[in-house]
C-alpha positions in Angstrom: 81.5 82.8 85.7 84.3 83.7 86.6 87.2 86.5 85.9 87.9 85.1 82.4 84.4 85.0 81.6 84.0 88.5 82.1 87.9 89.1 80.1 85.8 87.5 77.3 82.7 89.9 77.8 84.9 92.8 77.7 86.6 92.1 73.8 82.6 91.7 72.5 81.9 95.3 74.1 83.4 96.6 70.7 81.8 93.7 68.5 79.6 95.1 65.1 76.7 93.1 66.4 74.1 95.4 68.6 73.3 91.9 70.3 76.4 90.8 71.5 77.5 94.2 72.6 74.3 94.1 74.4 75.1 90.3 75.8 78.4 91.3 76.8 77.3 94.2 79.2 74.8 92.4 81.0 77.4 89.5 81.3 79.4 91.6 83.0 77.3 93.7 85.0 75.8 90.0 86.5 79.3 89.5 87.7 79.3 92.8 89.4 80.9 93.6 92.0 82.3 90.0 92.2 84.6 90.4 89.8 84.7 94.4 90.1 88.6 93.8 90.4 89.0 92.2 86.8 87.0 95.4 85.6 89.5 97.2 87.5 92.4 95.7 85.7 90.7 95.8 82.1 89.8 99.3 82.4 93.6 100.6 82.5 94.5 98.2 79.5 94.8 99.8 76.2 91.3 99.1 74.4 89.5 101.1 72.1 87.8 103.7 73.6 84.1 102.8 73.2 85.5 99.6 75.3 86.8 101.2 78.0 83.6 103.5 77.7 81.2 101.4 78.1 83.5 99.9 81.3 83.5 103.0 82.7 80.2 103.4 82.8 79.4 100.1 84.3 82.0 101.2 87.2 80.3 104.7 87.3 76.8 102.9 87.9 78.1 100.6 90.5 79.2 103.5 92.5 81.4 101.9 94.4 84.8 104.0 96.2 87.5 101.2 95.2 86.7 102.5 91.6 87.9 105.9 92.4 91.5 105.1 92.2 90.9 103.7 88.8 88.9 107.2 87.7 92.0 109.1 89.1 94.6 106.6 86.9 92.2 107.3 84.0 92.3 110.9 84.2 96.3 110.3 82.4 94.4 107.9 79.3 95.5 109.3 75.8 91.8 109.7 74.6 89.9 113.0 76.0 86.7 110.9 75.7 87.8 108.8 78.3 90.0 111.5 80.1 86.0 113.4 80.5 83.8 110.2 81.2 86.4 109.3 84.5 86.2 112.7 85.1 82.1 112.9 85.3 82.1 109.6 87.1 84.3 111.0 90.0 82.0 113.6 90.4 78.8 111.1 91.2 81.8 110.3 94.5 80.9 113.9 95.4 82.9 114.3 98.9 84.5 110.6 99.4 86.4 111.8 96.1 87.6 115.5 96.8 91.3 114.1 99.3 91.8 112.0 95.7 91.0 114.2 93.0 93.3 117.4 95.6 96.2 115.0 95.1 95.3 114.4 91.4 95.5 118.4 90.8 99.9 118.4 91.6 100.6 116.0 88.6 102.7 117.3 85.5 100.0 115.8 83.2 97.8 119.3 82.5 95.0 117.4 81.0 94.8 115.3 84.4 95.3 117.9 86.5 92.4 119.4 84.6 90.0 116.6 84.7 90.3 116.8 88.5 89.9 120.4 89.0 86.9 120.4 86.3 85.4 117.5 89.0 86.7 119.3 92.3 84.4 122.4 90.5 81.2 120.3 89.9 81.6 118.4 93.8 82.1 122.2 94.6 84.0 121.1 98.2 84.7 124.1 100.4 87.6 122.0 101.1 89.2 122.2 97.9 88.7 126.4 97.9 92.5 126.5 97.9 93.3 124.4 95.2 90.6 125.8 93.3 92.4 129.3 93.3 95.7 127.7 92.7 94.0 126.4 89.2 92.9 129.6 88.6 96.3 131.1 87.5 97.2 127.7 85.6 99.5 127.8 82.9 96.9 125.8 80.9 93.5 127.8 79.9 91.5 124.2 80.2 92.9 124.0 83.9 92.0 127.6 85.1 88.3 127.4 83.0 87.3 124.2 85.1 88.1 126.3 88.4 86.3 129.2 88.0 82.9 127.3 88.4 83.7 125.6 91.3 85.4 129.0 92.7 81.7 130.2 91.8 79.2 127.6 93.5 81.6 128.2 96.9 81.4 131.6 96.8 83.2 133.7 99.3 86.0 136.8 99.3 88.4 134.3 98.3 86.5 133.0 95.4 85.8 136.5 94.3 88.9 138.2 94.5 91.0 134.8 92.5 87.5 135.6 89.7 88.9 139.1 89.4 92.7 138.4 89.3 91.7 135.8 86.6 89.3 138.0 85.1 92.8 141.1 85.1 95.0 138.8 82.6 92.8 136.0 81.4 93.0 136.1 77.0 90.4 132.9 76.7 86.9 133.9 76.0 85.4 130.8 77.2 87.2 131.3 80.5 86.7 135.1 81.0 83.2 134.4 80.2 82.6 131.3 82.7 84.4 133.7 85.1 82.1 136.7 84.9 79.2 134.5 85.8 80.9 133.0 88.4 81.9 136.4 89.8 78.0 137.1 88.6 77.1 134.3 91.4 78.6 135.5 93.7 78.1 139.5 94.0 74.2 137.9 93.9 74.4 135.6 97.0 76.6 138.5 98.8 
C-alpha cells in the first residue's frame, strides 16, 4: 500500500457507513508505522473533528516519539475535542514529552498553554514544578485549574505555597475545589 492509499482511507473515516469507517481505520493501522509521516501531515490539515479524532487515536496507540511534536501542534487546533485528545495523548509519553510541554506553556494561545499545563499536571514530573507554579498565576482559569493537579501530585513546600497563594485570590469554583483537594493531598503526605 502507498501513502496515497492512506490518504484515501483518511477521507473514508467520515463515511456514514460503519463498515467503510472500520475498513479505513484498518487500512491506516496496517500501514503504520511505515506511513506515519503521512498521518502526521494529514492530522494537521483541516479535516472534520471526527476524522482528526480517529487519526489522533491511531497515532496515540502507536506511541511513536515523532508524534509528540504533532500533538503539541494540535494543542492549537480550533476544535476543543481535538485539543483535549492531543493533551491526553501527550500524557501517555510521560517524561519523554515533558520538555516539549514545558516549551508549549510559553505560547500566547491560552488554550494551547492550558492543554500543555493539563498534560504536565497529569505527568507530574518534578521538573515541571516551576512551570506549574507559574501556571497557577495565569490570567486564564483553564490554565490555573490545570496546574493544581500537578502541584498536588508533585507536592513539597513550593507547591503548597503556590496552592495557598492561589486560594487567596481565586474566584473560580472548580479551581478552588481542585486547589483545596491538592492542598489536602500535600498536607496528608507531609
